[in-house]
TIKOLBA-949492 format. One record per residue (C-alpha): residue in three letters; x, y, z. Coordinates in pm, 1 decimal, decimal comma. Example, Ala and Ser with C-alpha at 12.3 -4.5 7.8 and 13.67 -1.06 7.14 Angstrom:
ALA_1230,0_-450,0_780,0
SER_1367,0_-106,0_714,0
END
This chain:
UNK_10214,7_11460,4_9582,2
UNK_10134,4_11169,5_9814,3
UNK_9836,5_11142,7_10037,2
UNK_9969,5_10889,8_10290,1
UNK_10290,1_10741,6_10444,4
UNK_10262,3_10372,4_10522,1
UNK_10216,3_10276,4_10886,6
UNK_10035,1_10568,0_11023,1
UNK_9715,2_10530,7_11226,3
UNK_9373,9_10660,5_11124,1
UNK_9393,8_10980,7_11316,8
UNK_9748,5_11040,8_11195,8
UNK_9638,3_10964,4_10833,8
UNK_9375,0_11237,1_10849,7
UNK_9615,3_11487,9_11003,2
UNK_9877,1_11405,6_10746,2
UNK_9629,5_11427,6_10463,2
UNK_9537,5_11787,6_10564,1
UNK_9893,7_11889,2_10613,5
UNK_10004,1_11759,5_10279,4
UNK_9713,7_11919,1_10094,1
UNK_9786,7_12252,8_10262,3
UNK_10145,2_12231,1_10168,7
UNK_10057,3_12170,1_9804,5
UNK_9840,9_12478,8_9785,6
UNK_9513,0_12298,3_9848,7
UNK_9366,4_12217,8_10184,8
UNK_9131,9_11966,6_10340,9
UNK_8837,2_12134,2_10171,9
UNK_8978,4_12286,9_9872,0
UNK_9065,5_12116,7_9547,5
UNK_9405,3_12172,0_9387,5
UNK_9416,3_12466,9_9140,9
UNK_9448,7_12311,4_8802,3
UNK_9430,0_12634,5_8618,6
UNK_9137,8_12500,3_8402,0
UNK_9365,3_12216,1_8275,0
UNK_9232,0_11994,1_8003,3
UNK_9422,8_11686,2_8130,9
UNK_9728,5_11520,8_7961,2
UNK_10041,9_11673,1_8090,2
UNK_9872,9_12000,2_8207,4
UNK_9778,2_12037,6_8571,2
UNK_9913,3_11929,2_8906,8
UNK_10137,9_11636,5_8951,2
UNK_10025,9_11339,8_9162,2
UNK_10193,0_11023,5_9309,0
UNK_9924,5_10793,8_9433,7
UNK_9918,0_10451,2_9601,6
UNK_9714,3_10146,9_9490,2
UNK_9673,6_9873,8_9752,5
UNK_9651,7_9517,8_9630,1
UNK_9617,4_9199,3_9845,0
UNK_9750,3_8950,1_9588,6
UNK_10114,1_8889,5_9477,3
UNK_10280,7_9088,5_9195,2
UNK_10206,1_8822,5_8917,9
UNK_9851,2_8770,0_9009,5
UNK_9586,9_8874,1_8745,5
UNK_9420,7_9152,5_8952,6
UNK_9770,1_9297,6_9023,0
UNK_9850,0_9284,5_8651,0
UNK_9514,9_9461,0_8586,8
UNK_9615,8_9728,4_8849,8
UNK_9951,5_9777,3_8681,0
UNK_9796,7_9813,2_8333,5
UNK_9559,4_10073,4_8483,2
UNK_9856,3_10259,0_8637,0
UNK_10051,5_10232,0_8305,0
UNK_9759,0_10372,7_8104,6
UNK_9709,5_10667,5_8347,6
UNK_10080,1_10760,1_8336,9
UNK_10096,7_10730,2_7957,6
UNK_9781,8_10943,9_7909,1
UNK_9907,5_11213,4_8145,4
UNK_10262,6_11203,0_8013,6
UNK_10384,2_11106,1_8363,1
UNK_10202,8_11369,5_8549,7
UNK_9990,0_11122,0_8740,9
UNK_10182,5_10823,4_8869,7
UNK_10007,1_10533,4_9050,7
UNK_10244,6_10296,4_9237,9
UNK_10092,9_9954,3_9296,6
UNK_10171,3_9778,8_9625,5
UNK_10098,5_9400,3_9599,1
UNK_10106,2_9126,2_9861,6
UNK_9895,9_9329,4_10124,1
UNK_10201,2_9562,4_10175,8
UNK_9963,2_9837,9_10273,8
UNK_9726,3_9598,5_10480,9
UNK_9456,0_9358,0_10442,6
UNK_9141,0_9447,7_10250,7
UNK_8920,8_9569,3_10550,8
UNK_9194,5_9800,3_10680,9
UNK_9275,4_9926,5_10333,9
UNK_8910,0_10004,8_10256,4
UNK_8886,8_10210,0_10575,2
UNK_9209,2_10409,9_10474,4
UNK_9064,9_10464,0_10131,1
UNK_8747,9_10607,5_10276,9
UNK_8973,6_10857,5_10463,2
UNK_9174,1_10944,1_10150,6
UNK_9493,9_10813,9_10318,7
UNK_9527,6_10545,7_10052,3
UNK_9417,6_10662,6_9716,0
UNK_9321,4_10338,5_9526,6
UNK_9270,7_9986,1_9588,6
UNK_9145,5_9669,0_9426,5
UNK_8913,3_9466,8_9651,5
UNK_8671,1_9183,4_9647,4
UNK_8293,6_9271,9_9647,1
UNK_8280,0_9024,7_9932,3
UNK_8476,6_9258,0_10150,4
UNK_8290,5_9563,5_10011,2
UNK_7959,9_9434,9_10145,1
UNK_8062,5_9536,0_10509,5
UNK_8094,8_9893,9_10381,3
UNK_7810,1_9906,0_10123,7
UNK_7520,8_9658,1_10170,0
UNK_7418,5_9644,3_9816,9
UNK_7745,4_9458,1_9728,5
UNK_7636,9_9168,3_9950,0
UNK_7427,4_9048,1_9649,7
UNK_7736,9_8899,2_9498,8
UNK_7773,6_8668,6_9802,0
UNK_7440,3_8500,2_9731,9
UNK_7500,9_8153,5_9603,2
UNK_7412,9_8035,7_9247,5
UNK_7268,4_8356,4_9130,4
UNK_7485,9_8347,9_8809,7
UNK_7475,3_8061,8_8559,9
UNK_7836,6_8126,6_8436,7
UNK_8088,5_8397,6_8373,1
UNK_7900,9_8522,9_8056,6
UNK_7591,2_8574,6_8269,7
UNK_7794,1_8763,2_8538,8
UNK_7956,4_8998,4_8274,8
UNK_7627,0_9065,4_8101,9
UNK_7505,8_9206,2_8425,6
UNK_7827,9_9380,9_8526,9
UNK_7846,7_9557,7_8181,9
UNK_7480,7_9669,8_8197,5
UNK_7327,4_9990,3_8319,0
UNK_7231,0_9812,0_8634,1
UNK_7578,6_9697,3_8696,3
UNK_7711,4_10053,1_8648,0
UNK_7443,5_10184,7_8885,5
UNK_7562,6_9938,9_9149,3
UNK_7924,7_10047,8_9100,6
UNK_7828,0_10407,1_9130,7
UNK_7649,0_10341,9_9463,5
UNK_7993,0_10319,2_9629,0
UNK_7996,0_10706,1_9640,1
UNK_7763,1_10692,9_9934,4
UNK_8031,6_10488,5_10117,0
UNK_8305,4_10748,3_10038,0
UNK_8452,9_10551,1_9751,7
UNK_8432,5_10583,9_9372,1
UNK_8395,5_10253,5_9179,0
UNK_8605,9_10266,8_8850,4
UNK_8576,2_9915,1_8711,5
UNK_8491,9_9556,3_8778,8
UNK_8761,4_9281,1_8757,4
UNK_8708,4_8912,3_8702,0
UNK_8747,5_8659,5_8975,6
UNK_8593,6_8335,8_8833,8
UNK_8394,3_8095,8_9037,1
UNK_8451,3_8006,0_9403,4
UNK_8488,4_7650,3_9534,2
UNK_8539,1_7482,3_9871,3
UNK_8863,5_7309,5_9972,4
UNK_8954,0_7136,9_10294,2
UNK_9212,7_6927,7_10483,3
UNK_8945,0_6651,4_10491,3
UNK_8777,8_6487,2_10185,2
UNK_8480,3_6672,7_10031,7
UNK_8286,5_6466,8_9776,2
UNK_7934,2_6586,1_9834,0
UNK_7754,0_6870,3_10016,8
UNK_7705,4_6654,1_10328,5
UNK_8073,1_6632,0_10370,9
UNK_8088,2_6995,5_10477,5
UNK_7883,1_6931,5_10787,5
UNK_8070,6_7011,9_11109,2
UNK_8373,3_7154,0_10930,8
UNK_8520,3_7498,0_11028,0
UNK_8532,4_7693,1_10710,8
UNK_8701,7_8035,3_10674,6
UNK_8487,8_8310,9_10521,3
UNK_8516,7_8674,4_10435,3
UNK_8349,7_8869,4_10715,3
UNK_8000,0_8948,7_10578,4
UNK_7660,8_8808,1_10706,3
UNK_7560,1_8637,5_10387,3
UNK_7882,0_8433,8_10367,6
UNK_7833,3_8335,9_10722,5
UNK_7472,4_8233,0_10664,2
UNK_7580,1_8048,9_10350,5
UNK_7830,6_7839,2_10542,5
UNK_7575,5_7768,0_10818,2
UNK_7318,3_7656,3_10563,5
UNK_7559,6_7396,2_10441,3
UNK_7600,8_7265,9_10789,7
UNK_7949,7_7396,5_10844,0
UNK_8084,3_7646,9_11099,1
UNK_8173,8_7992,1_10947,9
UNK_8505,4_8129,8_11077,2
UNK_8588,0_8482,3_10956,6
UNK_8952,3_8571,5_10933,5
UNK_9193,0_8785,0_10733,9
UNK_9315,9_8620,1_10410,6
UNK_9670,3_8631,4_10525,5
UNK_9598,4_8396,7_10822,7
UNK_9435,1_8122,4_10630,8
UNK_9738,5_7914,8_10543,0
UNK_9868,2_7882,1_10895,9
UNK_9519,2_7826,9_11020,4
UNK_9470,7_7533,2_10780,9
UNK_9813,7_7401,3_10873,4
UNK_9745,4_7409,9_11250,5
UNK_9385,5_7284,8_11237,4
UNK_9235,2_7619,9_11358,0
UNK_9013,8_7572,9_11052,8
UNK_8931,2_7270,1_10838,5
UNK_8879,2_7444,8_10513,0
UNK_8815,0_7768,3_10303,7
UNK_8661,4_7872,2_9979,2
UNK_8808,1_8067,2_9693,7
UNK_8877,1_8057,9_9311,3
UNK_9137,5_7840,6_9150,7
UNK_9400,1_8123,4_9121,4
UNK_9383,9_8223,2_9479,8
UNK_9384,0_7857,9_9600,0
UNK_9714,4_7827,7_9393,0
UNK_9884,0_8156,0_9454,5
UNK_9819,9_8132,1_9836,8
UNK_9969,2_7780,3_9829,4
UNK_9660,9_7663,4_10032,2
UNK_9671,1_7357,5_9818,4
UNK_9987,7_7249,9_10011,0
UNK_9783,9_7214,7_10332,1
UNK_9429,2_7152,1_10207,7
UNK_9446,9_6895,6_9929,2
UNK_9075,9_6830,5_9885,5
UNK_8900,5_7057,4_9632,2
UNK_8543,1_7044,9_9516,9
UNK_8435,4_7244,5_9218,7
UNK_8088,5_7348,3_9329,9
UNK_8097,5_7712,0_9193,5
UNK_7873,0_7840,4_9471,0
UNK_7963,5_8201,3_9404,5
UNK_8090,3_8446,0_9139,9
UNK_8217,5_8737,0_9338,3
UNK_8378,0_9005,7_9113,0
UNK_8650,8_9250,8_9210,0
UNK_8635,1_9625,0_9210,9
UNK_8901,5_9883,4_9124,5
UNK_8817,2_10196,9_9321,0
UNK_8945,9_10539,5_9432,6
UNK_8872,0_10732,9_9751,5
UNK_8584,0_10973,7_9698,3
UNK_8785,1_11234,5_9901,2
UNK_9064,4_11213,2_9646,2
UNK_8827,9_11181,4_9350,2
UNK_8648,9_11509,7_9443,6
UNK_8976,8_11698,7_9438,3
UNK_9060,4_11603,3_9082,7
UNK_8984,8_11802,4_8765,8
UNK_8707,1_11675,0_8545,9
UNK_8972,2_11606,0_8284,0
UNK_9177,4_11388,1_8536,0
UNK_8867,2_11203,3_8634,4
UNK_8785,2_11118,4_8277,3
UNK_9137,5_10986,8_8215,2
UNK_9138,5_10775,6_8535,0
UNK_8791,2_10634,3_8472,1
UNK_8868,4_10546,0_8106,8
UNK_9202,7_10401,3_8207,4
UNK_9029,9_10164,3_8450,2
UNK_8780,7_10051,5_8201,2
UNK_9045,5_9989,9_7948,4
UNK_9249,5_9785,8_8184,4
UNK_8962,5_9531,3_8222,9
UNK_9054,4_9351,9_7903,7
UNK_9415,6_9289,9_8021,7
UNK_9290,8_9167,6_8359,1
UNK_9039,8_8927,2_8211,0
UNK_9295,1_8790,8_7968,0
UNK_9556,6_8738,5_8250,9
UNK_9276,7_8576,3_8472,9
UNK_9201,5_8318,4_8201,5
UNK_9571,6_8229,0_8160,4
UNK_9630,1_8216,6_8532,1
UNK_9328,9_8008,1_8598,6
UNK_9447,0_7738,8_8354,7
UNK_9796,2_7759,3_8499,0
UNK_9649,4_7718,6_8847,5
UNK_9440,4_7418,8_8753,0
UNK_9730,9_7233,6_8607,8
UNK_9961,3_7310,4_8904,2
UNK_9722,9_7190,9_9172,9
UNK_9658,1_6865,6_8976,4
UNK_10026,3_6820,1_8939,3
UNK_10054,9_6869,0_9321,5
UNK_9833,5_6572,9_9387,4
UNK_9516,1_6754,3_9495,5
UNK_9210,2_6548,8_9504,2
UNK_8955,3_6739,5_9273,6
UNK_8584,1_6658,5_9260,4
UNK_8363,7_6806,3_8996,9
UNK_8000,0_6881,1_9093,1
UNK_7806,3_6755,0_8791,3
UNK_7462,9_6805,8_8966,1
UNK_7430,2_7135,0_9151,1
UNK_7072,9_7074,8_9261,5
UNK_7157,9_6933,5_9601,1
UNK_7385,9_7236,3_9664,9
UNK_7114,2_7482,2_9536,7
UNK_6854,4_7311,6_9766,4
UNK_7078,9_7341,7_10068,0
UNK_7134,8_7709,7_10024,4
UNK_6780,4_7801,8_9911,5
UNK_6703,5_7939,1_10271,4
UNK_6988,5_8194,6_10216,7
UNK_6840,0_8317,9_9893,1
UNK_6494,1_8334,6_10055,3
UNK_6621,3_8524,7_10348,6
UNK_6777,1_8811,4_10146,2
UNK_6537,7_8800,8_9850,8
UNK_6341,7_9113,9_9945,2
UNK_6658,9_9300,6_10050,6
UNK_6813,9_9258,8_9709,6
UNK_6486,8_9228,5_9507,1
UNK_6577,8_9497,2_9243,0
UNK_6927,6_9380,6_9181,5
UNK_6823,2_9006,3_9173,2
UNK_6559,2_9095,4_8910,9
UNK_6819,3_9266,2_8698,6
UNK_7051,1_8953,2_8730,1
UNK_6770,5_8736,5_8626,1
UNK_6699,3_8950,7_8327,6
UNK_7051,5_8887,1_8188,2
UNK_7016,3_8513,2_8195,0
UNK_7003,8_8346,6_7845,1
END
């Protein structure tokens, strides 16, 4: 059973979804009859799609594949999840919209992109709220982190697990040695209001655009720079055209593996349990692959002659972005207090 064919429009996706469900003995408002199945190889067969922006060997994609492998194994092949890397099914914003409709069943997206669909996820775009990765994961693995993940249901999505994405840094076609060097530069950002305020606070000009457009925009001078983690800087080959990297660690923006709420609600409880546990169990693989890929990326960009500047004193950066924290403190008060609680 497949909920979408690639390339259809939003209206077509909805119509096709209803047609396929009806043909399978379900319907737009009726869950498949699983005969009281207890999971495993009992119950309806499904073939689902999982949309992924990054290449096939990227750590999040490898996490996706581990998740799909576990689901297939634990259902004896009854539920198959096909992973489509390299934005084959569209860029993140478009994919999230299709997931909300149930036209694409699964995706892995950045919490930065999710903020446009669920305001609470904007908290991850706030700069310097986590001391390090250990602090981030203490929060993500907490009851408060789970509560935030569950809040996606109000946005017609079901959060399954968080994935790692390290720290984000700035890189540009021009030298960046200190925070003042960002002034006047056109910097690509994910399209959410906090990211745009962050770039503005640093004296630069925020330029929202799709991830797939960044390379050519750097190459042609449409933008002067961007920001991302080491693995994305490497895998996108942005280091070819923006050879100045400053390790300022301004954000730690985790990834989320999620399923359409429309699709989730039509699954048996047993299948929900299998899918949820498989997602959680895939996190260890994703984090392990992330650590390896991050090291590989660092070595590769150094070998390519990138000028790398380490920020040894974050205080000037933190002072520059303090107005952003102050602006959003009340809006994210509860979550920020929880994050503070998990500091050591």
